[in-house]
A tleap script that builds the chain and sets N, CA, C and O, in Angstrom:
source leaprc.protein.ff14SB
mol = sequence {
  NMET HIE SER TYR LEU LEU ILE PHE VAL MET
  ALA LEU THR THR MET ALA ILE ARG PHE LEU
  PRO PHE VAL ILE PHE ARG ASP LYS THR PRO
  ALA LEU ILE SER TYR LEU GLY LYS VAL LEU
  PRO TYR CYS ALA MET ALA MET LEU VAL VAL
  PHE CYS LEU LYS ASP VAL SER PHE SER SER
  VAL ASN SER PHE LEU PRO GLU MET ILE GLY
  VAL MET THR ALA ILE LEU LEU HIE LYS TRP
  LYS HIE ASN THR SER LEU SER ILE VAL VAL
  SER THR ILE LEU TYR MET PHE LEU ILE GLN
  LYS ILE CPHE
}
set mol.1.N position { -49.764 9.624 156.502 }
set mol.1.CA position { -50.598 10.737 156.526 }
set mol.1.C position { -50.817 11.382 155.134 }
set mol.1.O position { -51.888 11.902 154.818 }
set mol.2.N position { -49.734 11.316 154.320 }
set mol.2.CA position { -49.832 11.858 153.003 }
set mol.2.C position { -50.885 11.076 152.149 }
set mol.2.O position { -51.639 11.685 151.390 }
set mol.3.N position { -50.920 9.789 152.278 }
set mol.3.CA position { -51.868 9.012 151.531 }
set mol.3.C position { -53.277 9.341 151.923 }
set mol.3.O position { -54.165 9.447 151.077 }
set mol.4.N position { -53.474 9.496 153.161 }
set mol.4.CA position { -54.877 9.825 153.674 }
set mol.4.C position { -55.306 11.205 153.132 }
set mol.4.O position { -56.461 11.396 152.749 }
set mol.5.N position { -54.383 12.135 153.106 }
set mol.5.CA position { -54.680 13.464 152.554 }
set mol.5.C position { -54.964 13.442 151.089 }
set mol.5.O position { -55.872 14.136 150.631 }
set mol.6.N position { -54.201 12.649 150.308 }
set mol.6.CA position { -54.525 12.465 148.924 }
set mol.6.C position { -55.906 11.879 148.701 }
set mol.6.O position { -56.662 12.346 147.849 }
set mol.7.N position { -56.232 10.839 149.484 }
set mol.7.CA position { -57.533 10.158 149.314 }
set mol.7.C position { -58.623 11.167 149.633 }
set mol.7.O position { -59.631 11.218 148.928 }
set mol.8.N position { -58.445 11.991 150.700 }
set mol.8.CA position { -59.446 12.959 151.061 }
set mol.8.C position { -59.647 13.966 149.944 }
set mol.8.O position { -60.780 14.256 149.557 }
set mol.9.N position { -58.590 14.479 149.444 }
set mol.9.CA position { -58.685 15.512 148.368 }
set mol.9.C position { -59.328 14.925 147.124 }
set mol.9.O position { -60.142 15.590 146.483 }
set mol.10.N position { -58.978 13.676 146.762 }
set mol.10.CA position { -59.623 13.026 145.609 }
set mol.10.C position { -61.106 12.835 145.846 }
set mol.10.O position { -61.914 13.092 144.954 }
set mol.11.N position { -61.477 12.386 147.040 }
set mol.11.CA position { -62.874 12.211 147.346 }
set mol.11.C position { -63.654 13.487 147.285 }
set mol.11.O position { -64.737 13.537 146.703 }
set mol.12.N position { -63.095 14.557 147.902 }
set mol.12.CA position { -63.696 15.870 147.895 }
set mol.12.C position { -63.847 16.434 146.500 }
set mol.12.O position { -64.861 17.052 146.176 }
set mol.13.N position { -62.882 16.231 145.712 }
set mol.13.CA position { -62.942 16.748 144.283 }
set mol.13.C position { -64.052 16.000 143.520 }
set mol.13.O position { -64.877 16.590 142.822 }
set mol.14.N position { -64.021 14.651 143.695 }
set mol.14.CA position { -65.077 13.820 143.056 }
set mol.14.C position { -66.454 14.251 143.463 }
set mol.14.O position { -67.329 14.465 142.625 }
set mol.15.N position { -66.647 14.382 144.790 }
set mol.15.CA position { -67.990 14.867 145.285 }
set mol.15.C position { -68.329 16.213 144.765 }
set mol.15.O position { -69.482 16.439 144.400 }
set mol.16.N position { -67.395 17.138 144.703 }
set mol.16.CA position { -67.711 18.458 144.129 }
set mol.16.C position { -68.160 18.452 142.693 }
set mol.16.O position { -69.114 19.114 142.282 }
set mol.17.N position { -67.394 17.643 141.941 }
set mol.17.CA position { -67.749 17.493 140.477 }
set mol.17.C position { -69.136 16.923 140.331 }
set mol.17.O position { -69.903 17.376 139.482 }
set mol.18.N position { -69.471 15.954 141.127 }
set mol.18.CA position { -70.771 15.320 141.042 }
set mol.18.C position { -71.888 16.185 141.460 }
set mol.18.O position { -72.944 16.181 140.827 }
set mol.19.N position { -71.697 16.958 142.541 }
set mol.19.CA position { -72.760 17.766 143.166 }
set mol.19.C position { -72.889 19.170 142.571 }
set mol.19.O position { -73.940 19.794 142.712 }
set mol.20.N position { -71.896 19.657 141.943 }
set mol.20.CA position { -71.869 21.032 141.405 }
set mol.20.C position { -72.915 21.292 140.406 }
set mol.20.O position { -73.499 22.374 140.475 }
set mol.21.N position { -73.244 20.422 139.454 }
set mol.21.CA position { -74.287 20.749 138.513 }
set mol.21.C position { -75.673 20.865 139.198 }
set mol.21.O position { -76.517 21.640 138.747 }
set mol.22.N position { -75.904 20.108 140.269 }
set mol.22.CA position { -77.202 20.241 140.982 }
set mol.22.C position { -77.289 21.555 141.757 }
set mol.22.O position { -78.374 22.107 141.940 }
set mol.23.N position { -76.185 22.027 142.190 }
set mol.23.CA position { -76.201 23.345 142.863 }
set mol.23.C position { -76.327 24.467 141.880 }
set mol.23.O position { -77.058 25.427 142.122 }
set mol.24.N position { -75.607 24.366 140.741 }
set mol.24.CA position { -75.641 25.475 139.743 }
set mol.24.C position { -76.981 25.510 139.088 }
set mol.24.O position { -77.535 26.600 138.939 }
set mol.25.N position { -77.548 24.403 138.684 }
set mol.25.CA position { -78.822 24.379 137.927 }
set mol.25.C position { -80.009 23.940 138.765 }
set mol.25.O position { -80.843 23.138 138.344 }
set mol.26.N position { -80.053 24.502 139.980 }
set mol.26.CA position { -81.080 24.164 140.961 }
set mol.26.C position { -82.456 24.590 140.392 }
set mol.26.O position { -83.409 23.814 140.465 }
set mol.27.N position { -82.564 25.755 139.854 }
set mol.27.CA position { -83.853 26.315 139.510 }
set mol.27.C position { -84.287 25.793 138.089 }
set mol.27.O position { -85.371 25.220 137.977 }
set mol.28.N position { -83.515 25.968 137.068 }
set mol.28.CA position { -83.900 25.634 135.725 }
set mol.28.C position { -82.647 25.091 135.010 }
set mol.28.O position { -81.568 25.683 135.037 }
set mol.29.N position { -82.862 23.917 134.362 }
set mol.29.CA position { -81.760 23.336 133.569 }
set mol.29.C position { -81.768 24.009 132.207 }
set mol.29.O position { -82.811 24.063 131.556 }
set mol.30.N position { -80.631 24.521 131.763 }
set mol.30.CA position { -80.576 25.208 130.423 }
set mol.30.C position { -80.871 24.165 129.309 }
set mol.30.O position { -80.650 22.960 129.431 }
set mol.31.N position { -81.400 24.770 128.197 }
set mol.31.CA position { -81.767 23.899 127.114 }
set mol.31.C position { -80.623 23.176 126.491 }
set mol.31.O position { -80.834 22.064 126.008 }
set mol.32.N position { -79.433 23.700 126.457 }
set mol.32.CA position { -78.321 23.017 125.922 }
set mol.32.C position { -77.953 21.767 126.780 }
set mol.32.O position { -77.609 20.716 126.240 }
set mol.33.N position { -78.031 21.903 128.055 }
set mol.33.CA position { -77.702 20.791 128.970 }
set mol.33.C position { -78.768 19.667 128.772 }
set mol.33.O position { -78.449 18.480 128.722 }
set mol.34.N position { -80.046 20.108 128.663 }
set mol.34.CA position { -81.068 19.044 128.422 }
set mol.34.C position { -80.850 18.311 127.067 }
set mol.34.O position { -80.963 17.091 126.947 }
set mol.35.N position { -80.529 19.158 126.065 }
set mol.35.CA position { -80.233 18.528 124.748 }
set mol.35.C position { -79.058 17.563 124.798 }
set mol.35.O position { -79.143 16.463 124.251 }
set mol.36.N position { -77.989 17.944 125.430 }
set mol.36.CA position { -76.818 17.036 125.612 }
set mol.36.C position { -77.217 15.779 126.359 }
set mol.36.O position { -76.775 14.682 126.016 }
set mol.37.N position { -78.037 15.930 127.363 }
set mol.37.CA position { -78.447 14.725 128.111 }
set mol.37.C position { -79.246 13.798 127.221 }
set mol.37.O position { -79.213 12.592 127.465 }
set mol.38.N position { -79.912 14.228 126.276 }
set mol.38.CA position { -80.696 13.384 125.384 }
set mol.38.C position { -79.834 12.757 124.285 }
set mol.38.O position { -80.073 11.625 123.865 }
set mol.39.N position { -78.797 13.534 123.811 }
set mol.39.CA position { -78.051 13.138 122.605 }
set mol.39.C position { -76.809 12.323 122.934 }
set mol.39.O position { -76.493 11.373 122.217 }
set mol.40.N position { -76.093 12.675 124.009 }
set mol.40.CA position { -74.794 12.078 124.292 }
set mol.40.C position { -74.867 10.552 124.537 }
set mol.40.O position { -73.943 9.871 124.094 }
set mol.41.N position { -75.875 9.959 125.196 }
set mol.41.CA position { -75.814 8.538 125.308 }
set mol.41.C position { -75.799 7.850 123.977 }
set mol.41.O position { -75.100 6.845 123.845 }
set mol.42.N position { -76.527 8.319 122.963 }
set mol.42.CA position { -76.514 7.666 121.642 }
set mol.42.C position { -75.170 7.872 120.950 }
set mol.42.O position { -74.671 6.992 120.248 }
set mol.43.N position { -74.591 9.072 121.169 }
set mol.43.CA position { -73.227 9.352 120.584 }
set mol.43.C position { -72.181 8.357 121.230 }
set mol.43.O position { -71.338 7.775 120.546 }
set mol.44.N position { -72.290 8.214 122.511 }
set mol.44.CA position { -71.333 7.313 123.199 }
set mol.44.C position { -71.526 5.879 122.693 }
set mol.44.O position { -70.528 5.188 122.488 }
set mol.45.N position { -72.724 5.407 122.485 }
set mol.45.CA position { -72.972 4.086 121.964 }
set mol.45.C position { -72.386 3.938 120.580 }
set mol.45.O position { -71.737 2.940 120.265 }
set mol.46.N position { -72.626 4.962 119.741 }
set mol.46.CA position { -72.116 4.985 118.338 }
set mol.46.C position { -70.599 4.905 118.335 }
set mol.46.O position { -70.000 4.184 117.537 }
set mol.47.N position { -69.984 5.667 119.250 }
set mol.47.CA position { -68.501 5.602 119.307 }
set mol.47.C position { -68.004 4.321 119.756 }
set mol.47.O position { -66.938 3.911 119.297 }
set mol.48.N position { -68.708 3.586 120.669 }
set mol.48.CA position { -68.341 2.248 121.089 }
set mol.48.C position { -68.403 1.267 119.996 }
set mol.48.O position { -67.520 0.422 119.849 }
set mol.49.N position { -69.507 1.367 119.167 }
set mol.49.CA position { -69.695 0.420 118.030 }
set mol.49.C position { -68.485 0.656 117.034 }
set mol.49.O position { -67.851 -0.298 116.582 }
set mol.50.N position { -68.213 1.889 116.734 }
set mol.50.CA position { -67.154 2.186 115.789 }
set mol.50.C position { -65.820 1.710 116.318 }
set mol.50.O position { -65.036 1.123 115.572 }
set mol.51.N position { -65.541 1.954 117.611 }
set mol.51.CA position { -64.319 1.446 118.194 }
set mol.51.C position { -64.193 -0.056 118.194 }
set mol.51.O position { -63.102 -0.584 117.978 }
set mol.52.N position { -65.341 -0.794 118.444 }
set mol.52.CA position { -65.281 -2.221 118.432 }
set mol.52.C position { -65.092 -2.825 117.066 }
set mol.52.O position { -64.509 -3.901 116.930 }
set mol.53.N position { -65.602 -2.114 116.013 }
set mol.53.CA position { -65.508 -2.658 114.629 }
set mol.53.C position { -64.501 -2.035 113.833 }
set mol.53.O position { -64.510 -2.256 112.622 }
set mol.54.N position { -63.610 -1.271 114.344 }
set mol.54.CA position { -62.572 -0.522 113.591 }
set mol.54.C position { -61.542 -1.461 112.962 }
set mol.54.O position { -60.981 -1.140 111.914 }
set mol.55.N position { -61.286 -2.609 113.579 }
set mol.55.CA position { -60.244 -3.470 113.073 }
set mol.55.C position { -60.800 -4.701 112.309 }
set mol.55.O position { -60.081 -5.671 112.073 }
set mol.56.N position { -62.096 -4.636 111.929 }
set mol.56.CA position { -62.682 -5.706 111.231 }
set mol.56.C position { -62.147 -5.715 109.803 }
set mol.56.O position { -62.141 -4.660 109.168 }
set mol.57.N position { -61.708 -6.821 109.275 }
set mol.57.CA position { -61.157 -6.956 107.992 }
set mol.57.C position { -62.153 -7.704 107.093 }
set mol.57.O position { -62.698 -8.738 107.479 }
set mol.58.N position { -62.374 -7.172 105.916 }
set mol.58.CA position { -63.322 -7.763 105.012 }
set mol.58.C position { -62.649 -8.569 103.946 }
set mol.58.O position { -63.214 -8.763 102.869 }
set mol.59.N position { -61.441 -9.053 104.214 }
set mol.59.CA position { -60.657 -9.818 103.262 }
set mol.59.C position { -61.213 -11.204 103.079 }
set mol.59.O position { -61.139 -11.742 101.974 }
set mol.60.N position { -61.751 -11.793 104.080 }
set mol.60.CA position { -62.400 -13.127 104.039 }
set mol.60.C position { -63.626 -13.183 104.868 }
set mol.60.O position { -63.771 -12.419 105.823 }
set mol.61.N position { -64.521 -14.074 104.528 }
set mol.61.CA position { -65.783 -14.184 105.337 }
set mol.61.C position { -65.497 -14.534 106.736 }
set mol.61.O position { -66.218 -14.041 107.605 }
set mol.62.N position { -64.525 -15.331 107.069 }
set mol.62.CA position { -64.211 -15.751 108.434 }
set mol.62.C position { -63.730 -14.606 109.274 }
set mol.62.O position { -63.779 -14.692 110.501 }
set mol.63.N position { -63.264 -13.532 108.668 }
set mol.63.CA position { -62.764 -12.436 109.534 }
set mol.63.C position { -63.758 -11.385 109.845 }
set mol.63.O position { -63.484 -10.555 110.711 }
set mol.64.N position { -64.950 -11.345 109.182 }
set mol.64.CA position { -65.887 -10.424 109.566 }
set mol.64.C position { -67.270 -11.000 109.947 }
set mol.64.O position { -68.089 -10.297 110.537 }
set mol.65.N position { -67.517 -12.242 109.617 }
set mol.65.CA position { -68.801 -12.900 109.825 }
set mol.65.C position { -69.183 -12.984 111.319 }
set mol.65.O position { -70.342 -12.720 111.641 }
set mol.66.N position { -68.257 -13.344 112.260 }
set mol.66.CA position { -68.614 -13.409 113.662 }
set mol.66.C position { -69.022 -12.002 114.206 }
set mol.66.O position { -69.955 -11.911 115.005 }
set mol.67.N position { -68.349 -10.933 113.789 }
set mol.67.CA position { -68.645 -9.680 114.192 }
set mol.67.C position { -70.028 -9.166 113.741 }
set mol.67.O position { -70.772 -8.546 114.501 }
set mol.68.N position { -70.327 -9.459 112.465 }
set mol.68.CA position { -71.610 -9.053 111.890 }
set mol.68.C position { -72.733 -9.872 112.552 }
set mol.68.O position { -73.808 -9.327 112.805 }
set mol.69.N position { -72.516 -11.143 112.834 }
set mol.69.CA position { -73.574 -11.960 113.464 }
set mol.69.C position { -73.784 -11.391 114.898 }
set mol.69.O position { -74.924 -11.245 115.338 }
set mol.70.N position { -72.728 -11.084 115.592 }
set mol.70.CA position { -72.874 -10.464 116.964 }
set mol.70.C position { -73.643 -9.130 116.895 }
set mol.70.O position { -74.544 -8.913 117.705 }
set mol.71.N position { -73.320 -8.257 115.977 }
set mol.71.CA position { -73.915 -6.913 115.877 }
set mol.71.C position { -75.383 -7.159 115.498 }
set mol.71.O position { -76.266 -6.578 116.129 }
set mol.72.N position { -75.660 -7.948 114.553 }
set mol.72.CA position { -77.035 -8.134 114.146 }
set mol.72.C position { -77.863 -8.798 115.261 }
set mol.72.O position { -79.038 -8.472 115.424 }
set mol.73.N position { -77.280 -9.702 116.011 }
set mol.73.CA position { -77.972 -10.290 117.148 }
set mol.73.C position { -78.321 -9.226 118.221 }
set mol.73.O position { -79.412 -9.209 118.789 }
set mol.74.N position { -77.328 -8.344 118.461 }
set mol.74.CA position { -77.580 -7.266 119.433 }
set mol.74.C position { -78.723 -6.383 118.934 }
set mol.74.O position { -79.651 -6.093 119.689 }
set mol.75.N position { -78.666 -5.956 117.683 }
set mol.75.CA position { -79.687 -5.041 117.175 }
set mol.75.C position { -81.084 -5.730 117.151 }
set mol.75.O position { -82.070 -5.116 117.560 }
set mol.76.N position { -81.174 -6.984 116.679 }
set mol.76.CA position { -82.503 -7.666 116.614 }
set mol.76.C position { -83.020 -7.921 118.010 }
set mol.76.O position { -84.204 -7.711 118.274 }
set mol.77.N position { -82.170 -8.365 118.908 }
set mol.77.CA position { -82.642 -8.683 120.249 }
set mol.77.C position { -83.036 -7.389 120.988 }
set mol.77.O position { -83.973 -7.428 121.785 }
set mol.78.N position { -82.369 -6.253 120.761 }
set mol.78.CA position { -82.778 -5.025 121.389 }
set mol.78.C position { -84.132 -4.525 120.800 }
set mol.78.O position { -85.005 -4.042 121.521 }
set mol.79.N position { -84.254 -4.663 119.484 }
set mol.79.CA position { -85.562 -4.271 118.874 }
set mol.79.C position { -86.706 -5.163 119.408 }
set mol.79.O position { -87.832 -4.693 119.576 }
set mol.80.N position { -86.418 -6.421 119.666 }
set mol.80.CA position { -87.449 -7.312 120.100 }
set mol.80.C position { -87.783 -7.160 121.597 }
set mol.80.O position { -88.956 -7.061 121.955 }
set mol.81.N position { -86.799 -7.142 122.443 }
set mol.81.CA position { -87.019 -7.113 123.971 }
set mol.81.C position { -86.841 -5.716 124.572 }
set mol.81.O position { -87.307 -5.494 125.690 }
set mol.82.N position { -86.207 -4.785 123.911 }
set mol.82.CA position { -85.977 -3.446 124.448 }
set mol.82.C position { -85.224 -3.542 125.783 }
set mol.82.O position { -85.577 -2.863 126.747 }
set mol.83.N position { -84.192 -4.383 125.833 }
set mol.83.CA position { -83.390 -4.567 127.041 }
set mol.83.C position { -81.914 -4.547 126.647 }
set mol.83.O position { -81.389 -5.487 126.050 }
set mol.84.N position { -81.270 -3.439 127.005 }
set mol.84.CA position { -79.936 -3.292 126.582 }
set mol.84.C position { -78.969 -4.282 127.129 }
set mol.84.O position { -78.102 -4.792 126.418 }
set mol.85.N position { -79.125 -4.568 128.466 }
set mol.85.CA position { -78.274 -5.584 129.093 }
set mol.85.C position { -78.450 -6.919 128.453 }
set mol.85.O position { -77.446 -7.588 128.208 }
set mol.86.N position { -79.533 -7.324 128.188 }
set mol.86.CA position { -79.816 -8.619 127.595 }
set mol.86.C position { -79.157 -8.687 126.166 }
set mol.86.O position { -78.450 -9.637 125.830 }
set mol.87.N position { -79.425 -7.662 125.382 }
set mol.87.CA position { -78.829 -7.769 123.992 }
set mol.87.C position { -77.273 -7.691 124.103 }
set mol.87.O position { -76.614 -8.352 123.301 }
set mol.88.N position { -76.681 -6.976 124.983 }
set mol.88.CA position { -75.247 -6.975 125.072 }
set mol.88.C position { -74.695 -8.288 125.515 }
set mol.88.O position { -73.728 -8.777 124.932 }
set mol.89.N position { -75.276 -8.877 126.527 }
set mol.89.CA position { -74.790 -10.092 127.095 }
set mol.89.C position { -74.926 -11.268 126.079 }
set mol.89.O position { -73.985 -12.024 125.839 }
set mol.90.N position { -76.122 -11.375 125.510 }
set mol.90.CA position { -76.388 -12.489 124.600 }
set mol.90.C position { -75.523 -12.343 123.346 }
set mol.90.O position { -74.988 -13.342 122.866 }
set mol.91.N position { -75.370 -11.156 122.808 }
set mol.91.CA position { -74.561 -11.024 121.587 }
set mol.91.C position { -73.068 -11.207 121.926 }
set mol.91.O position { -72.325 -11.702 121.078 }
set mol.92.N position { -72.626 -10.850 123.060 }
set mol.92.CA position { -71.253 -11.063 123.431 }
set mol.92.C position { -70.957 -12.604 123.610 }
set mol.92.O position { -69.928 -13.122 123.177 }
set mol.93.N position { -71.880 -13.248 124.241 }
set mol.93.CA position { -71.701 -14.701 124.457 }
set mol.93.C position { -71.731 -15.400 123.144 }
set mol.93.O position { -70.940 -16.312 122.905 }
set mol.94.N position { -72.651 -14.984 122.257 }
set mol.94.CA position { -72.681 -15.621 120.907 }
set mol.94.C position { -71.383 -15.346 120.148 }
set mol.94.O position { -70.795 -16.249 119.554 }
set mol.95.N position { -70.949 -14.089 120.177 }
set mol.95.CA position { -69.720 -13.747 119.416 }
set mol.95.C position { -68.532 -14.556 119.993 }
set mol.95.O position { -67.749 -15.093 119.209 }
set mol.96.N position { -68.373 -14.658 121.270 }
set mol.96.CA position { -67.278 -15.468 121.890 }
set mol.96.C position { -67.382 -16.896 121.485 }
set mol.96.O position { -66.383 -17.533 121.151 }
set mol.97.N position { -68.641 -17.437 121.512 }
set mol.97.CA position { -68.793 -18.845 121.036 }
set mol.97.C position { -68.389 -18.990 119.596 }
set mol.97.O position { -67.778 -19.992 119.223 }
set mol.98.N position { -68.715 -18.015 118.776 }
set mol.98.CA position { -68.403 -18.167 117.341 }
set mol.98.C position { -66.933 -18.099 117.085 }
set mol.98.O position { -66.412 -18.883 116.291 }
set mol.99.N position { -66.238 -17.189 117.727 }
set mol.99.CA position { -64.800 -17.127 117.479 }
set mol.99.C position { -63.962 -18.232 118.163 }
set mol.99.O position { -62.882 -18.576 117.682 }
set mol.100.N position { -64.463 -18.784 119.280 }
set mol.100.CA position { -63.771 -19.838 119.959 }
set mol.100.C position { -64.011 -21.162 119.325 }
set mol.100.O position { -63.065 -21.941 119.203 }
set mol.101.N position { -65.286 -21.499 118.883 }
set mol.101.CA position { -65.603 -22.879 118.477 }
set mol.101.C position { -65.846 -23.000 116.997 }
set mol.101.O position { -65.578 -24.068 116.446 }
set mol.102.N position { -66.325 -22.006 116.322 }
set mol.102.CA position { -66.774 -22.181 114.897 }
set mol.102.C position { -65.762 -21.568 113.929 }
set mol.102.O position { -65.387 -22.236 112.965 }
set mol.103.N position { -65.309 -20.351 114.131 }
set mol.103.CA position { -64.426 -19.665 113.189 }
set mol.103.C position { -63.021 -19.741 113.615 }
set mol.103.O position { -62.140 -19.215 112.935 }
savepdb mol mol.pdb
quit
């Protein structure tokens, strides 16, 4: 019974957190919230790129070339096709191929 109660409380808390902004901002969304909605996805992507490239060593070409090829592939493919999923999947597959078979 204790486990069921914990699951119920967690589900209720999650639902409240998800639905509360719609209840609070029913009439008009504040300008700050709209601004954050526009800016935060780009900030999150920038943080992910920094996190992924933080351990790249520039001591030799073999240590940073696969990462740079993967990043450039993602950028160019996204500029060409405007499809985030496609650019992430293709650049990840290319990067994995490079580090497994070539470098």
